[in-house]
Backbone bond lengths (Angstrom), bond angles and torsions (degrees), N, CA, C in turn:
res aa  C-N    CA-C-N  psi(-1)  N-CA   C-N-CA  omega(-1)  CA-C   N-CA-C  phi
1 M - - - 1.466 - - 1.526 110.93 -
2 I 1.362 116.05 -40.17 1.464 119.52 178.92 1.517 110.54 -62.93
3 G 1.357 115.34 -41.09 1.462 118.73 179.56 1.508 112.00 -61.36
4 R 1.344 116.88 -41.38 1.467 119.73 179.39 1.523 110.51 -66.27
5 A 1.332 116.71 -37.70 1.461 119.88 179.10 1.525 110.64 -64.18
6 M 1.339 116.47 -40.66 1.463 119.75 178.42 1.526 111.13 -65.94
7 N 1.346 116.50 -40.53 1.454 119.76 177.25 1.522 110.96 -60.61
8 F 1.334 115.92 -43.31 1.453 120.17 -179.14 1.520 110.56 -65.00
9 A 1.328 116.24 -38.99 1.461 119.51 178.36 1.522 110.65 -62.72
10 R 1.337 116.21 -44.83 1.470 118.94 178.35 1.520 110.47 -63.48
11 W 1.350 114.99 -38.54 1.464 120.27 179.29 1.524 111.03 -61.61
12 Q 1.324 117.30 -39.71 1.457 121.07 -177.31 1.533 112.25 -69.27
13 V 1.331 117.26 -30.69 1.466 119.57 -176.78 1.522 111.95 -101.25
14 A 1.336 117.09 10.23 1.462 119.74 -171.24 1.524 113.75 -81.63
15 K 1.306 118.29 -10.45 1.459 120.01 -175.95 1.523 110.56 -67.41
16 R 1.300 115.40 122.46 1.462 120.48 -179.59 1.520 109.76 -131.62
17 V 1.310 115.69 157.50 1.461 120.73 -179.59 1.525 108.96 -62.51
18 G 1.331 115.86 129.80 1.447 120.74 175.62 1.516 114.93 84.07
19 R 1.306 119.07 -3.78 1.457 120.46 -178.88 1.520 110.80 -77.75
20 Q 1.342 116.48 134.22 1.458 120.08 176.33 1.522 109.64 -78.76
21 L 1.324 115.61 135.67 1.457 119.52 179.54 1.527 109.87 -69.70
22 P 1.333 117.55 139.79 1.464 120.25 176.91 1.527 110.72 -69.90
23 V 1.322 115.84 162.34 1.463 121.17 178.31 1.520 109.21 -133.00
24 V 1.318 114.69 150.33 1.455 121.66 172.38 1.526 107.16 -117.28
25 L 1.324 116.30 123.32 1.459 121.41 179.94 1.518 109.67 -97.30
26 M 1.311 116.12 136.50 1.465 121.85 -179.43 1.524 110.15 -112.13
27 Y 1.319 114.88 119.19 1.462 122.40 171.63 1.529 108.45 -115.75
28 H 1.319 115.65 164.95 1.455 121.59 171.13 1.524 110.86 -121.93
29 R 1.340 115.35 -51.70 1.453 120.16 -173.54 1.526 110.43 -136.97
30 V 1.335 115.56 152.07 1.464 121.84 170.32 1.523 105.58 -126.21
31 A 1.325 115.74 98.75 1.465 120.65 -172.28 1.522 109.83 -164.77
32 D 1.323 115.02 155.53 1.464 121.66 170.41 1.521 107.59 -94.62
33 L 1.324 116.36 112.54 1.460 120.79 -177.42 1.526 110.74 -114.97
34 T 1.318 115.31 141.57 1.465 120.00 175.31 1.525 110.37 -69.06
35 L 1.323 115.84 -40.32 1.460 121.41 179.50 1.522 108.57 -130.98
36 D 1.316 116.37 120.91 1.470 121.87 -179.51 1.522 108.01 -130.18
37 H 1.334 115.27 72.40 1.453 121.34 -172.34 1.520 113.04 -57.78
38 Y 1.331 117.46 -39.01 1.464 121.72 -175.77 1.529 113.01 -92.85
39 H 1.320 117.32 4.68 1.476 122.12 179.36 1.532 111.16 56.07
40 L 1.315 116.48 46.28 1.458 121.19 -178.60 1.527 112.61 -91.43
41 A 1.319 117.98 -18.33 1.457 120.64 -170.54 1.527 112.28 -103.01
42 V 1.334 114.20 141.50 1.453 123.15 167.72 1.523 106.29 -113.65
43 S 1.315 117.83 132.87 1.459 119.49 -177.93 1.524 109.67 -65.83
44 P 1.334 118.69 150.69 1.467 120.49 178.91 1.523 113.29 -56.00
45 A 1.330 117.39 -40.28 1.462 119.84 179.97 1.523 111.07 -65.78
46 R 1.320 116.60 -42.52 1.466 120.44 179.65 1.528 110.69 -68.45
47 F 1.328 117.02 -37.52 1.462 120.35 178.65 1.532 110.61 -61.99
48 E 1.314 116.42 -42.79 1.466 120.25 177.15 1.528 110.88 -57.93
49 Q 1.312 116.69 -43.93 1.462 120.73 179.20 1.527 111.56 -64.33
50 Q 1.327 116.42 -42.29 1.465 120.16 -179.16 1.527 111.42 -63.21
51 I 1.333 116.83 -45.83 1.460 119.96 -178.16 1.518 110.90 -67.93
52 A 1.328 117.63 -40.22 1.463 120.55 178.18 1.518 111.22 -60.38
53 A 1.325 116.56 -37.85 1.470 119.94 178.79 1.520 111.12 -74.39
54 L 1.330 116.82 -39.00 1.464 120.51 -177.61 1.526 111.51 -61.18
55 V 1.322 118.20 -44.38 1.469 120.20 -175.06 1.526 112.01 -69.38
56 K 1.312 117.42 -14.19 1.461 119.87 176.62 1.528 112.28 -78.11
57 V 1.329 116.63 -22.55 1.461 119.54 -175.34 1.522 113.45 -115.70
58 R 1.340 117.35 -14.42 1.458 120.37 -178.96 1.522 110.33 -145.02
59 K 1.316 115.38 152.68 1.452 121.49 172.30 1.524 107.84 -88.26
60 V 1.326 116.84 124.19 1.456 121.35 -179.41 1.523 108.67 -91.22
61 V 1.332 116.05 124.71 1.464 122.12 -176.47 1.525 109.19 -128.69
62 P 1.331 117.85 161.74 1.471 119.73 172.89 1.524 110.72 -57.67
63 L 1.316 116.21 148.53 1.460 120.91 -174.31 1.513 112.80 -53.02
64 E 1.337 117.78 -45.44 1.461 119.62 -175.81 1.523 112.51 -65.38
65 Q 1.334 118.24 -20.70 1.463 120.07 179.10 1.523 112.93 -74.03
66 L 1.316 116.71 -14.73 1.466 118.42 175.76 1.518 111.60 -64.89
67 L 1.333 116.01 -19.19 1.463 119.17 179.16 1.521 111.96 -76.08
68 D 1.317 116.95 -11.23 1.465 121.34 176.29 1.517 107.82 -105.27
69 A 1.309 117.41 95.27 1.464 121.48 -177.54 1.521 109.87 -62.08
70 P 1.317 119.42 128.94 1.460 121.48 -178.20 1.524 111.88 -70.59
71 E 1.301 115.50 139.32 1.464 119.87 -179.16 1.521 112.32 -68.09
72 D 1.329 116.87 -29.48 1.465 119.20 -176.47 1.518 113.04 -86.88
73 G 1.328 116.94 2.97 1.458 119.81 178.06 1.513 113.83 72.07
74 E 1.331 117.90 19.26 1.452 121.10 -178.43 1.528 110.38 -64.40
75 A 1.309 116.15 138.08 1.461 121.06 -179.43 1.526 109.56 -73.63
76 L 1.345 115.87 126.40 1.452 121.53 -175.69 1.520 111.62 -114.05
77 A 1.332 114.87 156.52 1.461 122.19 171.98 1.520 107.92 -145.28
78 A 1.327 115.88 149.05 1.460 122.28 171.95 1.525 107.80 -124.53
79 I 1.324 115.57 145.52 1.462 122.27 -178.25 1.523 108.63 -113.45
80 T 1.324 116.20 131.93 1.460 120.98 179.51 1.526 110.44 -131.45
81 F 1.320 114.97 151.59 1.463 122.79 174.85 1.521 108.15 -128.56
82 D 1.312 117.29 129.38 1.458 121.45 179.99 1.532 111.52 -95.89
83 D 1.313 115.80 151.14 1.465 126.46 164.95 1.524 113.98 95.08
84 G 1.334 118.72 -59.79 1.456 119.60 -178.79 1.513 114.83 118.78
85 Y 1.324 118.12 32.98 1.459 121.24 176.24 1.529 110.27 -68.54
86 R 1.332 115.80 142.54 1.461 120.93 -178.70 1.526 112.44 -63.37
87 D 1.326 117.94 -30.97 1.462 118.53 -176.09 1.527 112.55 -66.29
88 V 1.329 118.12 -15.13 1.468 119.45 172.64 1.525 109.49 -64.82
89 V 1.329 116.54 -37.27 1.467 121.10 178.38 1.522 111.11 -76.28
90 T 1.328 116.77 -44.70 1.468 119.66 -174.04 1.522 113.14 -79.69
91 N 1.328 117.86 -35.43 1.464 120.67 -174.84 1.526 114.62 -107.39
92 A 1.331 117.16 -38.40 1.469 119.45 -176.13 1.523 112.40 -82.48
93 L 1.323 117.20 -43.28 1.463 120.02 -174.62 1.529 113.29 -58.11
94 P 1.338 120.19 -43.38 1.471 118.42 177.21 1.530 113.21 -58.38
95 V 1.328 117.00 -36.67 1.470 120.40 177.57 1.520 110.20 -67.29
96 L 1.322 116.86 -44.80 1.461 120.99 178.35 1.528 110.84 -59.06
97 E 1.318 116.48 -40.36 1.463 119.92 -179.71 1.524 111.68 -67.44
98 R 1.327 116.53 -38.37 1.478 118.88 179.11 1.524 111.42 -62.86
99 H 1.321 116.25 -29.64 1.467 120.05 -177.24 1.531 112.44 -108.04
100 A 1.330 116.54 9.57 1.476 122.20 177.33 1.526 111.45 54.78
101 C 1.326 116.18 45.94 1.465 121.97 -177.81 1.526 110.73 -108.27
102 P 1.315 118.31 115.92 1.463 119.60 171.96 1.528 110.32 -73.17
103 A 1.320 116.09 157.30 1.460 120.67 178.75 1.524 108.47 -155.52
104 T 1.329 115.34 165.59 1.458 122.00 179.12 1.520 109.40 -116.97
105 L 1.326 116.75 131.59 1.455 123.05 175.03 1.520 108.35 -107.86
106 F 1.333 116.58 113.34 1.460 122.16 -179.49 1.529 109.32 -88.78
107 L 1.332 115.83 122.95 1.456 121.07 -174.60 1.524 112.44 -102.89
108 S 1.329 115.87 131.37 1.459 121.18 162.72 1.521 104.88 -83.89
109 T 1.319 115.91 96.88 1.458 120.08 -159.78 1.520 114.79 -67.54
110 A 1.324 118.85 -27.86 1.460 120.26 178.84 1.529 111.56 -68.80
111 M 1.320 117.29 -16.62 1.456 121.67 -179.75 1.519 112.51 -92.73
112 V 1.314 118.72 -8.72 1.466 121.34 -179.57 1.532 108.79 -64.13
113 G 1.327 115.99 123.00 1.456 120.48 -178.63 1.509 114.47 77.29
114 S 1.326 117.79 11.98 1.463 121.43 -177.78 1.529 111.26 -68.37
115 A 1.331 115.87 149.73 1.463 121.33 172.94 1.521 111.15 -88.68
116 R 1.316 116.61 -3.20 1.466 122.52 178.85 1.519 110.05 -115.21
117 E 1.308 115.92 156.33 1.457 121.91 178.43 1.527 110.01 -84.52
118 F 1.329 115.97 171.56 1.459 119.39 171.16 1.526 108.34 -61.18
119 W 1.337 114.97 146.51 1.458 118.43 -171.96 1.516 112.91 -61.68
120 W 1.330 118.07 -32.04 1.471 119.34 -179.07 1.529 111.02 -68.94
121 D 1.327 117.81 -32.48 1.459 120.34 174.90 1.526 110.40 -69.53
122 E 1.311 116.38 -38.40 1.466 119.75 177.49 1.519 110.83 -64.39
123 L 1.326 117.28 -39.28 1.460 120.48 179.96 1.523 111.23 -63.06
124 V 1.324 116.74 -46.22 1.470 120.07 178.23 1.524 110.30 -60.46
125 R 1.311 115.49 -40.48 1.466 120.39 179.05 1.521 110.75 -61.93
126 I 1.320 117.15 -43.73 1.464 121.55 -178.87 1.524 111.10 -62.69
127 V 1.317 116.27 -46.61 1.465 120.15 -172.70 1.530 112.22 -79.15
128 F 1.320 117.50 -36.90 1.463 119.93 -173.83 1.525 114.20 -95.97
129 E 1.321 118.23 -28.40 1.466 119.41 -171.87 1.517 113.61 -101.34
130 T 1.310 118.02 -4.02 1.451 119.95 179.95 1.531 111.20 -70.87
131 T 1.319 116.24 145.80 1.462 122.54 174.02 1.526 107.30 -112.22
132 L 1.305 115.74 106.62 1.458 120.96 -172.71 1.521 111.07 -108.77
133 T 1.300 115.47 147.64 1.471 121.19 173.63 1.521 111.13 -105.38
134 Q 1.341 115.95 -13.86 1.455 121.09 176.66 1.525 109.06 -151.28
135 E 1.313 115.86 166.31 1.454 119.56 -179.60 1.526 110.90 -66.67
136 V 1.357 114.02 144.52 1.468 119.35 174.06 1.518 108.13 -126.80
137 E 1.313 114.48 155.02 1.453 121.41 179.56 1.528 108.97 -103.12
138 L 1.317 116.29 126.50 1.456 121.79 178.63 1.519 108.27 -94.41
139 D 1.317 114.91 116.54 1.454 122.10 -173.56 1.525 108.79 -110.81
140 V 1.324 117.16 122.22 1.457 120.86 -179.42 1.519 111.17 -96.65
141 L 1.303 116.71 -53.19 1.466 121.21 -173.03 1.524 113.14 -112.09
142 R 1.336 117.15 9.47 1.468 122.43 -177.32 1.528 112.01 61.38
143 S 1.304 115.89 18.05 1.460 120.27 177.67 1.519 107.36 -165.68
144 G 1.312 115.90 165.18 1.450 118.61 177.77 1.512 111.99 77.14
145 R 1.340 115.81 -148.24 1.453 120.72 -172.75 1.522 112.15 -69.43
146 K 1.335 116.39 143.43 1.457 123.66 176.39 1.530 108.95 -119.63
147 W 1.318 115.19 155.21 1.457 121.72 176.85 1.522 107.92 -120.97
148 R 1.322 116.57 139.61 1.456 120.72 -178.00 1.523 109.99 -122.78
149 I 1.328 115.33 137.24 1.463 121.13 172.52 1.518 107.71 -134.82
150 G 1.322 115.84 154.47 1.462 121.18 -179.80 1.505 110.76 -153.87
151 P 1.313 117.17 -175.38 1.473 120.67 -177.79 1.512 113.32 -61.51
152 A 1.320 118.38 -23.50 1.467 120.58 -177.72 1.525 112.76 -98.64
153 T 1.326 117.71 1.42 1.468 120.35 -178.24 1.520 110.42 -68.10
154 R 1.314 116.58 123.83 1.456 121.18 -177.01 1.528 111.59 -70.82
155 R 1.325 115.17 158.39 1.464 121.13 -179.08 1.527 111.11 -58.14
156 A 1.323 117.11 -43.80 1.464 120.36 -179.30 1.527 111.02 -62.44
157 D 1.330 116.65 -37.40 1.456 119.96 178.67 1.526 111.05 -70.92
158 R 1.319 116.99 -35.55 1.463 119.76 175.63 1.533 110.24 -64.58
159 A 1.331 116.64 -39.65 1.465 119.89 177.71 1.522 110.87 -61.85
160 R 1.330 116.72 -39.50 1.462 120.23 177.91 1.528 110.52 -64.78
161 V 1.319 117.40 -40.20 1.462 121.34 178.10 1.524 110.15 -61.47
162 V 1.336 117.36 -43.47 1.462 120.55 178.93 1.524 110.65 -60.90
163 E 1.321 116.72 -44.63 1.463 119.66 -178.87 1.529 111.37 -63.54
164 E 1.309 116.80 -43.66 1.462 119.64 -178.68 1.528 111.49 -68.68
165 L 1.315 116.90 -41.10 1.454 119.81 177.36 1.528 111.44 -66.30
166 S 1.311 116.80 -38.16 1.472 120.10 177.48 1.517 110.62 -59.22
167 G 1.330 116.14 -40.07 1.453 120.26 -179.69 1.507 113.41 -64.62
168 V 1.335 116.84 -26.23 1.460 121.07 176.88 1.524 110.94 -85.63
169 L 1.333 116.38 -48.98 1.462 121.56 -175.06 1.528 112.46 -64.37
170 R 1.292 116.57 -31.31 1.472 121.82 -176.38 1.529 112.19 -55.98
171 Y 1.323 117.37 -32.43 1.461 120.87 -173.07 1.529 113.30 -104.82
172 L 1.316 117.74 4.46 1.463 119.87 179.55 1.529 110.71 -79.27
173 P 1.335 117.17 152.86 1.463 119.51 169.63 1.525 110.43 -57.61
174 V 1.319 116.52 153.46 1.463 121.94 -172.30 1.521 112.01 -54.62
175 Q 1.327 117.83 -49.64 1.459 119.99 -176.12 1.523 111.44 -69.81
176 S 1.326 117.47 -37.69 1.473 119.98 177.66 1.520 110.50 -62.81
177 R 1.301 116.48 -39.37 1.470 120.77 179.01 1.529 110.42 -66.14
178 A 1.330 116.78 -44.00 1.463 120.33 179.12 1.521 110.98 -62.23
179 N 1.329 117.00 -40.02 1.459 120.51 178.83 1.523 111.25 -64.81
180 A 1.329 116.53 -41.24 1.461 120.23 179.61 1.519 111.10 -64.09
181 I 1.327 116.69 -43.54 1.462 121.08 178.31 1.531 109.96 -60.78
182 A 1.334 116.90 -43.35 1.466 120.78 -179.15 1.526 111.32 -62.71
183 R 1.333 117.02 -41.27 1.470 120.07 179.15 1.524 110.85 -64.17
184 M 1.323 116.75 -43.87 1.459 119.88 -179.02 1.526 111.15 -66.73
185 A 1.338 116.93 -39.26 1.460 120.19 178.56 1.526 110.74 -63.19
186 A 1.324 116.42 -41.95 1.462 120.11 178.87 1.530 110.88 -63.33
187 A 1.333 116.15 -41.76 1.465 119.85 -179.21 1.520 111.86 -64.11
188 C 1.337 116.52 -31.49 1.470 120.90 -176.82 1.523 113.08 -99.88
189 G 1.336 117.05 1.23 1.456 119.85 177.88 1.511 114.27 69.80
190 I 1.322 117.25 35.45 1.463 121.87 -178.11 1.526 109.69 -104.35
191 D 1.326 116.48 128.31 1.460 122.85 173.91 1.529 107.86 -84.13
192 L 1.337 116.70 123.48 1.460 120.70 -174.58 1.530 113.92 -90.90
193 A 1.327 117.59 13.98 1.467 118.89 175.11 1.528 109.17 -59.99
194 M 1.320 116.79 142.18 1.458 121.58 -174.50 1.537 111.72 -63.64
195 R 1.323 114.69 135.75 1.457 121.19 173.96 1.529 109.24 -90.38
196 D 1.327 116.88 147.43 1.465 120.65 177.54 1.525 111.08 -57.95
197 S 1.320 116.44 -34.42 1.458 120.72 -177.15 1.523 112.91 -68.43
198 H 1.332 117.02 -16.65 1.459 121.35 -177.96 1.530 111.99 -124.40
199 A 1.309 115.79 24.60 1.460 120.95 -175.03 1.522 111.69 -67.92
200 I 1.320 114.60 150.41 1.471 123.93 177.67 1.524 107.41 -108.20
201 V 1.315 116.66 148.96 1.455 120.18 -177.96 1.525 111.47 -59.79
202 T 1.332 115.44 150.45 1.454 121.93 174.43 1.524 109.29 -96.24
203 A 1.322 115.73 169.11 1.460 120.29 177.83 1.528 110.65 -61.47
204 D 1.334 117.33 -40.65 1.467 119.93 179.45 1.524 111.42 -63.94
205 E 1.329 116.59 -37.60 1.464 119.71 179.05 1.525 110.83 -67.44
206 V 1.329 117.07 -36.17 1.458 119.70 177.08 1.529 110.15 -66.41
207 R 1.314 116.57 -45.07 1.466 120.05 179.81 1.528 111.17 -61.01
208 A 1.324 116.76 -35.36 1.464 120.91 -179.15 1.525 112.86 -69.48
209 L 1.320 117.32 -11.33 1.463 120.56 178.76 1.525 112.38 -77.80
210 D 1.324 117.20 -10.51 1.460 120.32 179.60 1.520 109.96 -57.74
211 G 1.316 116.43 127.48 1.452 121.35 -178.74 1.514 114.50 89.02
212 T 1.335 117.40 -3.05 1.459 120.62 177.05 1.527 109.55 -94.52
213 L 1.314 115.73 -176.42 1.463 121.38 -179.78 1.523 112.56 -83.45
214 L 1.323 117.41 -2.62 1.467 120.85 178.49 1.525 109.78 -98.15
215 S 1.322 116.63 111.67 1.461 120.56 173.46 1.523 108.62 -94.97
216 I 1.320 115.85 162.12 1.460 121.41 -173.98 1.522 110.51 -107.46
217 G 1.338 115.51 132.26 1.454 122.30 172.41 1.518 109.44 -121.69
218 A 1.320 116.74 167.32 1.460 122.54 -176.99 1.529 110.54 -95.71
219 H 1.335 114.98 148.20 1.477 121.30 -175.42 1.522 109.97 -141.77
220 S 1.330 116.43 34.31 1.461 125.30 -172.08 1.528 109.16 72.36
221 Q 1.311 116.89 173.63 1.461 119.97 178.34 1.530 112.33 -86.16
222 H 1.333 117.08 -45.65 1.466 120.92 -172.47 1.521 113.34 -115.42
223 H 1.332 118.36 17.31 1.461 122.44 -179.86 1.530 110.62 51.74
224 V 1.329 115.04 58.50 1.461 121.11 -179.69 1.526 109.91 -101.30
225 S 1.319 115.46 158.81 1.461 120.96 174.56 1.531 108.15 -78.48
226 L 1.313 116.45 96.08 1.465 121.04 -172.39 1.522 112.39 -60.53
227 R 1.296 116.63 -33.15 1.468 120.27 -178.53 1.529 111.47 -63.05
228 H 1.319 117.17 -23.69 1.456 121.30 -177.72 1.524 112.25 -104.08
229 C 1.334 117.08 13.22 1.466 121.35 178.39 1.518 110.69 -102.40
230 D 1.321 116.46 157.09 1.454 119.95 173.36 1.526 109.45 -74.06
231 A 1.331 115.89 169.56 1.464 120.94 -173.72 1.523 112.04 -60.34
232 A 1.324 117.07 -41.79 1.460 120.22 -177.95 1.530 110.95 -63.76
233 T 1.332 116.63 -40.68 1.465 120.21 179.11 1.519 110.53 -67.94
234 Q 1.319 117.36 -39.91 1.461 120.21 177.21 1.526 111.09 -57.66
235 V 1.312 116.42 -49.59 1.465 120.58 -179.56 1.526 110.49 -61.90
236 R 1.314 116.92 -43.89 1.462 120.61 -178.66 1.526 111.39 -63.51
237 E 1.323 117.42 -43.65 1.459 120.98 -177.98 1.540 111.76 -70.21
238 I 1.317 117.07 -41.06 1.473 120.82 -177.42 1.527 110.36 -74.09
239 N 1.327 116.40 -54.39 1.463 119.71 -178.65 1.521 111.46 -67.55
240 G 1.327 115.81 -35.53 1.459 118.82 179.00 1.512 112.58 -63.92
241 S 1.333 117.24 -41.70 1.464 119.23 179.43 1.524 110.66 -68.99
242 R 1.324 116.81 -35.29 1.477 120.02 174.38 1.527 110.77 -59.68
243 D 1.336 116.02 -48.16 1.461 120.32 -178.34 1.532 111.59 -67.00
244 D 1.329 116.40 -37.94 1.466 119.99 177.95 1.521 110.86 -62.47
245 C 1.325 116.49 -43.15 1.464 120.24 179.01 1.531 110.93 -62.14
246 E 1.322 115.89 -39.74 1.467 119.09 178.55 1.525 110.76 -64.06
247 K 1.324 117.87 -40.28 1.467 120.59 178.74 1.524 110.82 -65.23
248 L 1.317 117.20 -36.08 1.462 121.01 -178.22 1.519 112.66 -73.75
249 T 1.326 116.71 -36.81 1.463 120.51 -170.54 1.521 114.27 -112.29
250 G 1.340 116.82 -17.03 1.456 119.34 -174.18 1.511 113.13 81.54
251 R 1.331 117.26 4.97 1.466 121.98 -179.35 1.526 109.77 -130.59
252 V 1.305 116.04 142.57 1.458 120.38 174.36 1.526 107.86 -75.41
253 P 1.325 118.61 124.05 1.467 119.57 -178.86 1.523 111.49 -66.76
254 K 1.317 116.26 144.29 1.457 121.77 -179.89 1.527 112.50 -97.53
255 T 1.329 116.16 -14.89 1.460 119.34 -171.52 1.522 111.03 -126.23
256 F 1.338 114.91 153.73 1.459 122.44 -176.41 1.524 108.41 -139.81
257 A 1.329 116.28 145.38 1.464 121.95 174.13 1.519 108.82 -121.89
258 Y 1.334 116.71 129.85 1.460 121.26 -179.96 1.534 109.77 -74.04
259 P 1.334 119.26 120.71 1.466 120.25 177.43 1.526 111.74 -57.47
260 F 1.315 115.85 134.42 1.463 123.64 -176.71 1.532 111.95 62.59
261 G 1.324 118.25 3.26 1.457 120.68 -173.65 1.516 113.04 72.39
262 D 1.336 117.28 12.60 1.469 121.04 -177.07 1.532 110.09 -84.08
263 Y 1.320 116.04 119.02 1.464 120.49 176.97 1.520 108.89 -155.31
264 D 1.310 115.39 163.84 1.455 122.74 172.93 1.526 106.32 -149.97
265 P 1.328 119.23 178.68 1.469 119.37 -177.32 1.522 114.21 -55.35
266 R 1.336 117.44 -35.28 1.466 119.49 178.97 1.524 111.16 -63.79
267 V 1.332 115.84 -44.42 1.464 120.55 -178.60 1.525 110.24 -65.16
268 V 1.328 116.78 -43.52 1.466 120.14 179.20 1.527 110.45 -59.31
269 E 1.316 116.32 -40.66 1.461 119.30 -179.58 1.524 111.41 -67.10
270 R 1.325 117.22 -36.89 1.467 119.77 176.44 1.535 110.59 -63.96
271 V 1.320 116.72 -39.54 1.468 120.56 178.38 1.528 110.37 -66.33
272 R 1.315 115.89 -38.82 1.465 120.35 177.09 1.530 110.39 -63.67
273 E 1.328 115.90 -45.01 1.463 120.43 -179.80 1.529 111.61 -64.07
274 A 1.319 116.71 -28.15 1.460 120.77 179.58 1.521 112.28 -75.89
275 G 1.337 117.45 -7.54 1.451 121.22 173.52 1.516 116.06 94.46
276 F 1.331 118.22 12.18 1.460 119.91 179.64 1.531 110.75 -74.83
277 A 1.328 115.91 141.07 1.463 121.35 -179.80 1.520 111.91 -86.28
278 A 1.328 117.48 -27.90 1.466 121.65 -177.94 1.517 108.61 -148.45
279 A 1.324 115.89 148.36 1.459 121.38 176.38 1.520 108.45 -144.24
280 V 1.324 115.39 144.02 1.459 120.42 -174.31 1.519 111.00 -114.39
281 T 1.316 114.30 145.80 1.456 123.50 178.15 1.525 108.30 -109.17
282 V 1.318 116.42 -167.30 1.467 121.35 168.46 1.523 109.27 -118.01
283 D 1.323 116.25 19.68 1.459 120.99 179.14 1.528 110.24 -65.20
284 R 1.320 116.42 145.97 1.462 121.12 -175.41 1.526 113.52 -101.63
285 R 1.317 116.51 16.05 1.468 118.39 176.99 1.521 110.15 -79.53
286 L 1.341 116.14 170.81 1.460 120.88 177.23 1.521 110.73 -74.84
287 L 1.305 115.41 148.36 1.456 121.33 176.46 1.524 108.07 -85.40
288 R 1.327 116.89 111.37 1.460 121.24 -173.67 1.525 110.90 -113.34
289 P 1.335 116.49 153.07 1.468 120.90 -175.10 1.522 114.76 -59.75
290 D 1.325 118.37 -26.85 1.459 119.81 -176.86 1.532 112.03 -94.64
291 G 1.332 117.49 12.61 1.451 120.46 -179.19 1.518 112.79 -81.84
292 D 1.311 116.12 160.71 1.454 122.25 177.01 1.534 108.51 -73.49
293 P 1.332 119.55 125.37 1.469 120.41 179.96 1.517 113.37 -66.06
294 L 1.330 117.89 -8.27 1.453 121.08 175.44 1.528 112.37 -96.90
295 M 1.327 116.32 10.54 1.469 121.07 175.39 1.523 109.63 -139.66
296 L 1.326 116.57 49.91 1.461 120.51 -176.98 1.529 110.49 -74.47
297 P 1.318 117.81 131.86 1.467 120.61 177.11 1.525 110.75 -77.91
298 R 1.315 115.70 161.44 1.463 120.54 177.52 1.520 110.63 -138.81
299 I 1.323 114.65 157.52 1.458 122.22 171.76 1.519 107.34 -101.16
300 E 1.318 117.29 116.10 1.459 120.60 178.17 1.519 109.44 -76.89
301 V 1.323 116.04 120.23 1.464 121.44 -176.89 1.521 109.55 -95.62
302 R 1.306 115.48 131.68 1.462 120.61 176.20 1.533 109.44 -112.85
303 D 1.289 117.11 -168.98 1.468 121.81 -176.22 1.524 109.96 -77.41
304 W 1.339 114.58 62.24 1.455 121.88 -174.02 1.518 111.53 -91.69
305 S 1.315 114.27 158.71 1.459 120.41 167.27 1.521 108.55 -71.29
306 V 1.326 116.01 164.88 1.466 120.53 176.49 1.519 110.40 -58.01
307 Q 1.323 116.46 -40.84 1.466 120.20 -178.83 1.530 110.99 -61.98
308 D 1.322 116.68 -42.04 1.466 119.95 178.69 1.523 111.15 -64.80
309 L 1.316 117.43 -40.11 1.454 120.38 178.53 1.521 110.83 -63.89
310 M 1.309 117.31 -46.79 1.466 120.36 -177.63 1.518 111.76 -62.79
311 R 1.332 116.82 -34.05 1.458 119.98 178.78 1.520 111.88 -65.96
312 R 1.311 117.31 -24.52 1.462 120.89 -177.42 1.518 113.77 -92.30
313 L 1.326 116.90 -4.93 1.458 119.62 176.13 1.527 109.37 -83.34
314 P 1.332 118.30 130.56 1.462 119.06 -179.34 1.520 111.72 -68.15
């Protein structure tokens, strides 16, 4: 605790004339996908280009090192990956190793080794990949609003259905959400067995990362919107993911990522009480020396050209 306090103190006084502000980059996936509705994936070729360009203009350091402002004013960057997709290990890690770039992989620990995909991938699969001969009704809560899709439903309308359903499912309790997904999959004739293209890391794959440039951070257990949970659920999800990460790696994780970027003062305090030194949001503000290390902003990186990425660096 004393060490974190000293780091925070140095972080608060680190602002100097002419110093470039550090940045935290947020990735989710490094993969070539046929359908990427949420724009989570960067292609392996594009990722290689982005990292090669980044290391020319900034020193890439582990996330927690951003709390130690460099005396020489060197421009820093940290790289993070949310959720725990396997392609971060298979496609991103080799690129990181070629460029000697450390990064943090935030795990939704209850999904590690799962036979099911993340619910948002399942939803896209249900709405876009179903082959229907007649209209079906998608029922989330067995009451209230219903959504209908059929063989004549246009792609744009299916995209709207996914967005609206995502907005509902995001805030449901874990089991209620799983039940809703199962009902919709059954109605549309979709088998929810995990696809290789959307696989999540296994426990053995996480353990094998020991000694690599990918460190492990916590991302709750079930990727829930913590801001909309009661206090007991917040503690269980935050502390549980911390403990799960320790069991997987043998180390207590120092960093945390808020699922969906949803947080409020209560959630931040729970993360602080859990002993995390740094936590990242999806806020688009600049990362400033006097900011709370448990509310670090990030730049969400998409499948951009190098020029587009450089334009977004402060």
